[in-house]
C-alpha positions as CSV (number, residue, x, y, z in Angstrom):
1,M,0.1,-0.2,0.2
2,D,2.9,2.3,0.8
3,A,4.4,1.9,-2.4
4,I,1.2,2.4,-4.5
5,W,0.6,5.8,-2.3
6,N,4.2,6.9,-3.1
7,S,3.7,6.1,-6.8
8,F,0.6,8.1,-7.0
9,V,2.5,11.0,-5.1
10,E,5.4,10.9,-7.5
11,W,2.8,10.8,-10.3
12,L,1.2,14.1,-8.9
13,R,4.4,15.9,-8.6
14,G,5.5,14.9,-12.1
15,F,2.1,15.9,-13.5
16,G,2.2,19.2,-11.6
17,A,5.8,20.3,-12.8
18,Q,4.9,19.2,-16.5
19,A,1.5,21.2,-16.4
20,G,3.3,24.1,-14.8
21,Q,5.8,24.0,-17.6
22,Q,3.3,24.0,-20.1
23,A,1.5,27.0,-18.8
24,A,4.8,28.9,-18.3
25,E,5.6,28.0,-22.0
26,A,1.9,28.9,-23.1
27,G,2.2,32.3,-21.0
28,A,5.6,33.0,-23.0
29,Q,4.2,32.5,-26.4
30,I,1.0,34.4,-25.9
31,G,3.1,37.5,-24.4
32,G,5.5,37.1,-27.4
33,Q,2.8,37.2,-29.8
34,V,0.9,40.1,-28.0
35,A,4.5,42.3,-28.0
36,E,5.0,41.2,-31.7
37,G,1.6,42.4,-32.4
38,V,2.2,45.8,-30.8
39,S,5.4,46.0,-32.2
40,A,3.9,45.3,-35.8
41,A,0.9,47.9,-35.2
42,A,3.5,50.5,-34.2
43,N,5.5,49.9,-37.3
44,Q,2.5,50.3,-39.6
45,L,2.0,53.9,-38.7
46,D,3.0,55.8,-41.9
47,M,4.6,59.1,-41.7
48,T,1.0,61.0,-41.7
49,S,0.1,59.1,-38.8
50,L,3.5,59.9,-37.1
51,L,3.4,63.6,-38.1
52,A,-0.3,63.8,-36.8
53,L,0.4,62.3,-33.6
54,A,3.5,64.5,-32.9
55,A,1.5,67.6,-33.7
56,A,-1.4,66.3,-31.4
57,L,1.0,65.8,-28.5
58,G,2.8,69.3,-28.7
59,W,-0.5,71.2,-29.4
60,A,-2.3,69.5,-26.6
61,S,0.8,70.1,-24.1
62,G,0.0,73.5,-24.2
63,F,-3.4,73.3,-22.9
64,R,-2.7,70.2,-20.7
65,L,0.5,68.6,-20.3
66,Y,0.1,66.1,-17.6
67,A,-3.1,65.1,-19.0
68,V,-1.4,64.4,-22.3
69,V,1.3,62.3,-20.3
70,F,-1.0,60.6,-18.4
71,L,-3.6,59.8,-21.2
72,V,-1.0,58.6,-23.7
73,G,0.9,56.4,-21.3
74,S,-2.5,54.6,-20.0
75,M,-3.4,54.1,-23.4
76,G,-0.1,52.5,-24.1
77,L,0.0,50.5,-20.9
78,V,-3.4,49.0,-21.7
79,G,-2.8,48.2,-25.5
80,W,-5.0,50.7,-26.9
81,L,-2.5,52.9,-28.7
82,P,0.9,51.3,-29.8
83,L,3.2,53.6,-28.5
84,P,6.5,54.3,-30.7
85,E,9.6,53.3,-28.9
86,G,10.5,56.9,-27.8
87,L,7.4,57.1,-26.2
88,Q,7.0,54.0,-24.2
89,V,8.5,55.5,-21.3
90,L,5.3,57.0,-20.6
91,Q,3.7,53.9,-19.8
92,H,5.9,53.2,-16.7
93,P,4.3,53.1,-13.5
94,A,6.4,55.9,-12.2
95,V,5.7,58.0,-15.1
96,L,2.1,57.5,-14.7
97,A,1.9,57.9,-11.1
98,A,3.9,61.4,-11.2
99,S,1.5,62.5,-14.1
100,G,-1.6,61.2,-12.6
101,A,-0.8,63.3,-9.4
102,L,-0.1,66.2,-11.1
103,L,-3.2,66.0,-13.5
104,F,-5.4,65.6,-10.3
105,V,-3.9,68.9,-8.9
106,E,-4.3,70.6,-12.4
107,F,-7.8,69.4,-12.9
108,F,-9.0,71.6,-9.8
109,A,-6.6,74.3,-9.9
110,D,-7.6,75.1,-13.5
111,K,-11.0,75.7,-12.6
112,I,-10.4,78.3,-9.9
113,P,-10.5,82.0,-11.0
114,G,-7.0,83.7,-10.4
115,L,-5.3,80.5,-9.6
116,D,-5.7,79.0,-13.1
117,S,-3.7,82.2,-14.6
118,L,-1.0,81.5,-11.8
119,W,-0.9,77.9,-12.9
120,D,-0.5,78.8,-16.5
121,I,2.2,81.3,-15.8
122,V,4.3,78.7,-13.5
123,N,3.8,75.8,-16.2
124,S,4.6,77.9,-19.0
125,V,8.1,77.1,-18.6
126,V,7.2,73.5,-18.9
127,R,4.8,73.1,-21.4
128,V,6.7,74.4,-24.6
129,P,9.8,72.2,-24.3
130,A,7.7,69.3,-22.9
131,G,5.6,69.4,-26.1
132,A,8.6,69.6,-28.1
133,A,10.1,66.6,-26.4
134,L,6.8,64.5,-26.7
135,A,6.7,65.4,-30.4
136,A,10.3,64.2,-31.1
137,G,9.7,61.2,-29.1
138,V,7.3,60.0,-31.7
139,F,10.2,59.6,-34.3
140,G,12.8,58.5,-31.5
141,A,16.5,58.5,-32.0
142,D,16.3,56.0,-35.0
143,N,15.2,59.0,-37.1
144,A,17.1,62.0,-36.0
145,T,16.2,64.3,-39.0
146,M,12.6,63.8,-38.3
147,A,12.9,63.9,-34.5
148,V,14.1,67.5,-34.7
149,V,11.5,68.8,-37.3
150,A,8.7,67.1,-35.0
151,A,10.5,68.9,-31.9
152,L,10.0,72.1,-33.8
153,L,6.6,71.6,-34.6
154,G,5.7,70.4,-31.2
155,G,7.4,73.3,-29.6
156,T,5.7,75.7,-31.8
157,L,2.3,74.3,-31.4
158,A,2.6,74.2,-27.7
159,A,3.7,77.9,-27.6
160,S,0.6,78.8,-29.6
161,S,-1.9,76.8,-27.5
162,Q,-0.2,78.0,-24.2
163,A,-0.5,81.8,-25.4
164,A,-4.0,81.2,-26.5
165,K,-4.9,79.6,-23.2
166,T,-3.1,82.3,-21.0
167,S,-4.7,85.2,-22.8
168,T,-8.3,83.7,-22.7
169,R,-7.9,82.9,-19.0
170,A,-6.6,86.2,-18.1
171,A,-9.8,87.8,-20.2
172,I,-12.2,85.5,-18.4
173,N,-10.6,86.5,-15.1
174,T,-11.7,90.0,-15.6
175,S,-15.2,88.9,-14.7
176,P,-15.9,87.9,-11.4
177,E,-18.1,84.9,-11.8
178,P,-16.4,81.5,-11.7
179,F,-18.7,79.6,-14.0
180,S,-17.0,80.7,-17.2
181,N,-13.7,79.4,-16.0
182,V,-15.1,76.1,-15.2
183,A,-16.7,75.8,-18.6
184,M,-13.5,76.7,-20.3
185,S,-11.3,74.5,-18.5
186,L,-13.8,71.6,-19.2
187,V,-13.7,72.4,-23.0
188,E,-9.8,72.1,-22.9
189,D,-10.0,68.7,-21.1
190,G,-12.3,67.7,-24.1
191,L,-9.7,69.0,-26.6
192,V,-6.8,67.2,-25.1
193,I,-8.9,64.0,-25.5
194,G,-10.3,64.6,-28.7
195,A,-7.1,65.6,-30.4
196,V,-5.2,62.5,-29.3
197,W,-8.1,60.3,-30.6
198,L,-8.8,62.0,-33.7
199,A,-4.9,62.1,-34.7
200,T,-4.4,58.5,-34.0
201,S,-7.8,57.5,-35.7
202,H,-8.1,60.2,-38.7
203,P,-4.8,61.8,-39.0
204,V,-5.6,63.7,-42.2
205,V,-9.1,65.0,-40.6
206,F,-7.1,66.3,-37.6
207,G,-4.3,68.1,-39.5
208,I,-7.1,70.0,-41.5
209,L,-9.0,70.8,-38.3
210,L,-5.5,71.8,-36.3
211,L,-5.0,74.5,-39.3
212,I,-8.0,75.7,-38.8
213,A,-7.8,75.9,-35.1
214,L,-4.3,77.5,-35.2
215,V,-5.7,80.3,-37.3
216,L,-8.7,80.8,-35.1
217,M,-6.2,81.0,-32.0
218,W,-3.8,83.5,-33.6
219,I,-6.9,85.5,-34.3
220,V,-8.3,85.4,-30.6
221,T,-5.0,85.7,-29.1
222,W,-4.2,88.9,-30.9
223,M,-7.9,90.3,-30.2
224,L,-7.6,89.4,-26.5
225,F,-3.9,90.6,-26.2
226,K,-5.1,94.0,-27.6
227,F,-8.1,93.8,-24.8
228,L,-6.1,93.1,-22.0
229,R,-3.5,95.8,-22.9
230,A,-6.4,98.3,-23.0
231,A,-7.8,97.0,-19.9
232,F,-4.3,97.2,-17.9
233,R,-3.8,100.6,-19.5
234,R,-7.0,101.6,-17.8
235,L,-6.4,100.4,-14.6
236,R,-3.1,102.0,-14.4
237,N,-4.5,105.5,-15.4
238,L,-7.3,104.8,-12.4
239,F,-5.0,104.1,-9.9
240,S,-2.0,106.7,-11.1
241,P,-1.4,109.8,-8.9
242,D,-2.5,112.3,-11.6
243,S,-6.1,110.6,-11.5
244,A,-6.6,111.2,-7.8
245,P,-9.0,114.1,-6.9
246,A,-7.4,117.3,-5.8
Protein backbone atom coordinates (compact mmCIF):
# COMPACT_ATOMS: atom_id res chain seq x y z
CA MET A 1 0.00 0.00 0.00
CA ASP A 2 2.84 2.42 0.83
CA ALA A 3 4.47 1.68 -2.48
CA ILE A 4 1.23 2.46 -4.33
CA TRP A 5 0.75 5.68 -2.37
CA ASN A 6 4.33 6.81 -3.04
CA SER A 7 3.91 6.07 -6.72
CA PHE A 8 0.69 8.11 -6.80
CA VAL A 9 2.40 11.04 -5.06
CA GLU A 10 5.31 10.94 -7.49
CA TRP A 11 2.86 10.86 -10.40
CA LEU A 12 1.08 13.94 -9.04
CA ARG A 13 4.39 15.78 -8.67
CA GLY A 14 5.40 14.90 -12.20
CA PHE A 15 2.00 15.90 -13.56
CA GLY A 16 2.08 19.21 -11.70
CA ALA A 17 5.57 20.02 -12.89
CA GLN A 18 4.66 19.18 -16.47
CA ALA A 19 1.47 21.25 -16.32
CA GLY A 20 3.33 24.19 -14.81
CA GLN A 21 5.98 24.02 -17.50
CA GLN A 22 3.35 23.89 -20.25
CA ALA A 23 1.50 26.85 -18.72
CA ALA A 24 4.71 28.86 -18.52
CA GLU A 25 5.55 28.05 -22.13
CA ALA A 26 2.02 28.98 -23.22
CA GLY A 27 2.21 32.27 -21.28
CA ALA A 28 5.56 33.11 -22.81
CA GLN A 29 4.23 32.30 -26.28
CA ILE A 30 1.12 34.46 -25.79
CA GLY A 31 3.20 37.31 -24.37
CA GLY A 32 5.55 37.10 -27.33
CA GLN A 33 2.64 37.19 -29.76
CA VAL A 34 1.15 40.24 -28.03
CA ALA A 35 4.50 42.04 -28.07
CA GLU A 36 4.99 41.19 -31.75
CA GLY A 37 1.47 42.44 -32.50
CA VAL A 38 2.04 45.76 -30.72
CA SER A 39 5.40 46.18 -32.41
CA ALA A 40 3.91 45.40 -35.81
CA ALA A 41 1.06 47.88 -35.21
CA ALA A 42 3.54 50.57 -34.23
CA ASN A 43 5.62 49.88 -37.32
CA GLN A 44 2.50 50.19 -39.51
CA LEU A 45 2.10 53.86 -38.60
CA ASP A 46 2.91 55.80 -41.74
CA MET A 47 4.51 59.21 -41.88
CA THR A 48 1.14 60.99 -41.92
CA SER A 49 0.00 59.22 -38.75
CA LEU A 50 3.30 59.88 -36.98
CA LEU A 51 3.25 63.57 -37.88
CA ALA A 52 -0.38 63.85 -36.76
CA LEU A 53 0.46 62.20 -33.43
CA ALA A 54 3.47 64.48 -32.93
CA ALA A 55 1.37 67.56 -33.71
CA ALA A 56 -1.41 66.43 -31.38
CA LEU A 57 1.00 65.85 -28.48
CA GLY A 58 2.65 69.21 -28.96
CA TRP A 59 -0.57 71.18 -29.40
CA ALA A 60 -2.42 69.49 -26.53
CA SER A 61 0.57 69.93 -24.20
CA GLY A 62 0.06 73.68 -24.34
CA PHE A 63 -3.35 73.14 -22.73
CA ARG A 64 -2.88 70.12 -20.49
CA LEU A 65 0.63 68.68 -20.38
CA TYR A 66 0.02 66.26 -17.52
CA ALA A 67 -3.24 65.04 -19.05
CA VAL A 68 -1.41 64.29 -22.30
CA VAL A 69 1.33 62.32 -20.56
CA PHE A 70 -1.11 60.36 -18.38
CA LEU A 71 -3.60 59.71 -21.19
CA VAL A 72 -1.07 58.53 -23.77
CA GLY A 73 0.85 56.47 -21.20
CA SER A 74 -2.34 54.78 -19.98
CA MET A 75 -3.46 54.03 -23.54
CA GLY A 76 -0.10 52.48 -24.28
CA LEU A 77 -0.12 50.44 -21.07
CA VAL A 78 -3.49 48.81 -21.75
CA GLY A 79 -2.72 48.28 -25.43
CA TRP A 80 -5.20 50.80 -26.86
CA LEU A 81 -2.43 52.76 -28.56
CA PRO A 82 0.80 51.13 -29.77
CA LEU A 83 3.36 53.68 -28.67
CA PRO A 84 6.50 54.31 -30.72
CA GLU A 85 9.70 53.31 -28.96
CA GLY A 86 10.50 56.90 -28.02
CA LEU A 87 7.20 57.26 -26.13
CA GLN A 88 7.08 53.91 -24.35
CA VAL A 89 8.61 55.50 -21.24
CA LEU A 90 5.25 57.24 -20.72
CA GLN A 91 3.66 53.91 -19.74
CA HIS A 92 6.16 53.29 -16.94
CA PRO A 93 4.37 53.11 -13.54
CA ALA A 94 6.53 55.90 -12.08
CA VAL A 95 5.70 58.24 -14.97
CA LEU A 96 2.01 57.39 -14.75
CA ALA A 97 1.97 57.99 -10.99
CA ALA A 98 3.72 61.37 -11.28
CA SER A 99 1.63 62.59 -14.21
CA GLY A 100 -1.57 61.31 -12.58
CA ALA A 101 -0.86 63.19 -9.36
CA LEU A 102 -0.06 66.41 -11.23
CA LEU A 103 -3.15 65.94 -13.39
CA PHE A 104 -5.28 65.66 -10.25
CA VAL A 105 -3.89 68.94 -8.91
CA GLU A 106 -4.19 70.71 -12.26
CA PHE A 107 -7.79 69.57 -12.79
CA PHE A 108 -8.94 71.58 -9.77
CA ALA A 109 -6.40 74.42 -9.90
CA ASP A 110 -7.35 75.17 -13.50
CA LYS A 111 -10.98 75.81 -12.56
CA ILE A 112 -10.41 78.42 -9.82
CA PRO A 113 -10.41 82.06 -11.03
CA GLY A 114 -7.04 83.71 -10.51
CA LEU A 115 -5.34 80.48 -9.52
CA ASP A 116 -5.74 79.20 -13.07
CA SER A 117 -3.75 82.12 -14.49
CA LEU A 118 -1.06 81.69 -11.84
CA TRP A 119 -0.91 77.98 -12.64
CA ASP A 120 -0.53 78.79 -16.35
CA ILE A 121 2.32 81.20 -15.70
CA VAL A 122 4.18 78.69 -13.52
CA ASN A 123 3.71 75.85 -16.01
CA SER A 124 4.48 77.91 -19.10
CA VAL A 125 8.18 77.15 -18.68
CA VAL A 126 7.40 73.41 -18.76
CA ARG A 127 4.71 72.99 -21.39
CA VAL A 128 6.58 74.26 -24.44
CA PRO A 129 9.80 72.21 -24.05
CA ALA A 130 7.77 69.20 -22.91
CA GLY A 131 5.55 69.48 -25.98
CA ALA A 132 8.66 69.58 -28.15
CA ALA A 133 10.13 66.55 -26.38
CA LEU A 134 6.92 64.52 -26.71
CA ALA A 135 6.65 65.32 -30.41
CA ALA A 136 10.29 64.34 -30.96
CA GLY A 137 9.71 61.09 -29.06
CA VAL A 138 7.26 59.97 -31.74
CA PHE A 139 10.19 59.41 -34.09
CA GLY A 140 12.85 58.57 -31.49
CA ALA A 141 16.59 58.47 -31.95
CA ASP A 142 16.43 56.20 -35.01
CA ASN A 143 15.19 59.06 -37.18
CA ALA A 144 17.07 62.07 -35.89
CA THR A 145 16.09 64.36 -38.77
CA MET A 146 12.36 63.85 -38.33
CA ALA A 147 12.77 64.01 -34.55
CA VAL A 148 14.22 67.53 -34.88
CA VAL A 149 11.43 68.53 -37.27
CA ALA A 150 8.83 67.11 -34.86
CA ALA A 151 10.45 68.92 -31.93
CA LEU A 152 10.23 72.26 -33.74
CA LEU A 153 6.65 71.51 -34.73
CA GLY A 154 5.61 70.37 -31.26
CA GLY A 155 7.28 73.30 -29.51
CA THR A 156 5.66 75.83 -31.84
CA LEU A 157 2.22 74.27 -31.44
CA ALA A 158 2.61 74.09 -27.67
CA ALA A 159 3.61 77.75 -27.55
CA SER A 160 0.59 78.70 -29.69
CA SER A 161 -1.93 76.84 -27.55
CA GLN A 162 -0.24 78.03 -24.35
CA ALA A 163 -0.48 81.68 -25.50
CA ALA A 164 -4.13 81.25 -26.46
CA LYS A 165 -4.95 79.56 -23.17
CA THR A 166 -3.15 82.14 -21.02
CA SER A 167 -4.65 85.17 -22.76
CA THR A 168 -8.14 83.63 -22.77
CA ARG A 169 -7.99 82.87 -19.06
CA ALA A 170 -6.69 86.34 -18.26
CA ALA A 171 -9.61 87.88 -20.15
CA ILE A 172 -12.12 85.56 -18.47
CA ASN A 173 -10.72 86.46 -15.05
CA THR A 174 -11.80 90.07 -15.58
CA SER A 175 -15.30 88.76 -14.85
CA PRO A 176 -16.01 87.94 -11.19
CA GLU A 177 -18.23 84.89 -11.83
CA PRO A 178 -16.47 81.48 -11.75
CA PHE A 179 -18.68 79.57 -14.18
CA SER A 180 -16.88 80.70 -17.32
CA ASN A 181 -13.57 79.45 -15.88
CA VAL A 182 -15.04 76.02 -15.18
CA ALA A 183 -16.66 75.84 -18.61
CA MET A 184 -13.47 76.83 -20.43
CA SER A 185 -11.43 74.38 -18.38
CA LEU A 186 -13.80 71.53 -19.25
CA VAL A 187 -13.59 72.49 -22.93
CA GLU A 188 -9.80 72.26 -22.76
CA ASP A 189 -10.07 68.83 -21.08
CA GLY A 190 -12.22 67.66 -23.96
CA LEU A 191 -9.86 69.16 -26.55
CA VAL A 192 -6.96 67.08 -25.24
CA ILE A 193 -8.89 63.82 -25.42
CA GLY A 194 -10.37 64.70 -28.81
CA ALA A 195 -7.02 65.71 -30.29
CA VAL A 196 -5.28 62.47 -29.29
CA TRP A 197 -8.18 60.33 -30.51
CA LEU A 198 -8.59 62.18 -33.81
CA ALA A 199 -4.85 62.19 -34.54
CA THR A 200 -4.59 58.43 -34.04
CA SER A 201 -7.86 57.55 -35.79
CA HIS A 202 -8.17 60.15 -38.58
CA PRO A 203 -4.80 61.89 -39.00
CA VAL A 204 -5.71 63.77 -42.19
CA VAL A 205 -8.92 65.16 -40.69
CA PHE A 206 -6.96 66.14 -37.59
CA GLY A 207 -4.39 67.98 -39.68
CA ILE A 208 -7.07 70.03 -41.45
CA LEU A 209 -8.88 70.89 -38.23
CA LEU A 210 -5.59 71.76 -36.55
CA LEU A 211 -4.76 74.32 -39.25
CA ILE A 212 -8.18 75.92 -38.83
CA ALA A 213 -7.81 75.91 -35.02
CA LEU A 214 -4.37 77.53 -35.25
CA VAL A 215 -5.65 80.40 -37.40
CA LEU A 216 -8.55 80.97 -35.03
CA MET A 217 -6.26 80.83 -31.97
CA TRP A 218 -3.87 83.40 -33.42
CA ILE A 219 -6.77 85.74 -34.20
CA VAL A 220 -8.31 85.29 -30.75
CA THR A 221 -4.93 85.68 -29.02
CA TRP A 222 -4.23 88.95 -30.87
CA MET A 223 -7.68 90.33 -30.08
CA LEU A 224 -7.46 89.33 -26.42
CA PHE A 225 -3.96 90.76 -26.16
CA LYS A 226 -5.24 94.13 -27.36
CA PHE A 227 -8.19 93.88 -24.95
CA LEU A 228 -5.95 93.04 -21.99
CA ARG A 229 -3.50 95.80 -22.86
CA ALA A 230 -6.35 98.33 -22.94
CA ALA A 231 -7.74 96.99 -19.66
CA PHE A 232 -4.34 97.26 -17.94
CA ARG A 233 -3.93 100.76 -19.30
CA ARG A 234 -7.30 101.80 -17.81
CA LEU A 235 -6.38 100.27 -14.47
CA ARG A 236 -3.03 102.04 -14.47
CA ASN A 237 -4.69 105.37 -15.25
CA LEU A 238 -7.31 104.74 -12.56
CA PHE A 239 -4.74 104.18 -9.82
CA SER A 240 -2.12 106.65 -11.01
CA PRO A 241 -1.44 109.71 -8.78
CA ASP A 242 -2.43 112.07 -11.56
CA SER A 243 -5.99 110.70 -11.58
CA ALA A 244 -6.50 111.22 -7.84
CA PRO A 245 -8.93 114.04 -6.89
CA ALA A 246 -7.30 117.28 -5.77
